C-alpha positions as protocol buffer text, in pm:
chain_id: "A"
residue {
  index: 1
  type: MET
  ca { x: 76 y: 522 z: 575 }
}
residue {
  index: 2
  type: PHE
  ca { x: -262 y: 357 z: 631 }
}
residue {
  index: 3
  type: LYS
  ca { x: -226 y: 416 z: 1005 }
}
residue {
  index: 4
  type: LYS
  ca { x: -166 y: 789 z: 949 }
}
residue {
  index: 5
  type: VAL
  ca { x: -481 y: 810 z: 738 }
}
residue {
  index: 6
  type: LEU
  ca { x: -685 y: 646 z: 1013 }
}
residue {
  index: 7
  type: VAL
  ca { x: -550 y: 889 z: 1273 }
}
residue {
  index: 8
  type: ALA
  ca { x: -613 y: 1188 z: 1047 }
}
residue {
  index: 9
  type: ASN
  ca { x: -970 y: 1079 z: 975 }
}
residue {
  index: 10
  type: ARG
  ca { x: -1044 y: 973 z: 1332 }
}
residue {
  index: 11
  type: GLY
  ca { x: -1232 y: 1297 z: 1401 }
}
residue {
  index: 12
  type: GLU
  ca { x: -1435 y: 1271 z: 1081 }
}
residue {
  index: 13
  type: ILE
  ca { x: -1521 y: 907 z: 1147 }
}
residue {
  index: 14
  type: ALA
  ca { x: -1626 y: 986 z: 1503 }
}
residue {
  index: 15
  type: CYS
  ca { x: -1856 y: 1263 z: 1377 }
}
residue {
  index: 16
  type: ARG
  ca { x: -2015 y: 1027 z: 1125 }
}
residue {
  index: 17
  type: ILE
  ca { x: -2070 y: 761 z: 1390 }
}
residue {
  index: 18
  type: LEU
  ca { x: -2230 y: 1012 z: 1628 }
}
residue {
  index: 19
  type: GLU
  ca { x: -2451 y: 1149 z: 1352 }
}
residue {
  index: 20
  type: THR
  ca { x: -2564 y: 800 z: 1252 }
}
residue {
  index: 21
  type: ALA
  ca { x: -2630 y: 710 z: 1614 }
}
residue {
  index: 22
  type: LYS
  ca { x: -2846 y: 1020 z: 1659 }
}
residue {
  index: 23
  type: ARG
  ca { x: -3045 y: 929 z: 1347 }
}
residue {
  index: 24
  type: LEU
  ca { x: -3105 y: 580 z: 1484 }
}
residue {
  index: 25
  type: GLY
  ca { x: -3193 y: 726 z: 1822 }
}
residue {
  index: 26
  type: ILE
  ca { x: -2920 y: 536 z: 2004 }
}
residue {
  index: 27
  type: ALA
  ca { x: -2782 y: 684 z: 2325 }
}
residue {
  index: 28
  type: THR
  ca { x: -2404 y: 701 z: 2293 }
}
residue {
  index: 29
  type: VAL
  ca { x: -2175 y: 704 z: 2595 }
}
């Protein structure tokens, strides 16, 4: 069940990481 949650929230987590990276001014690959 936990795995399914991670897969379902993968997109949301990725968006949060990208947003945080932009705030910090880090260039993401």
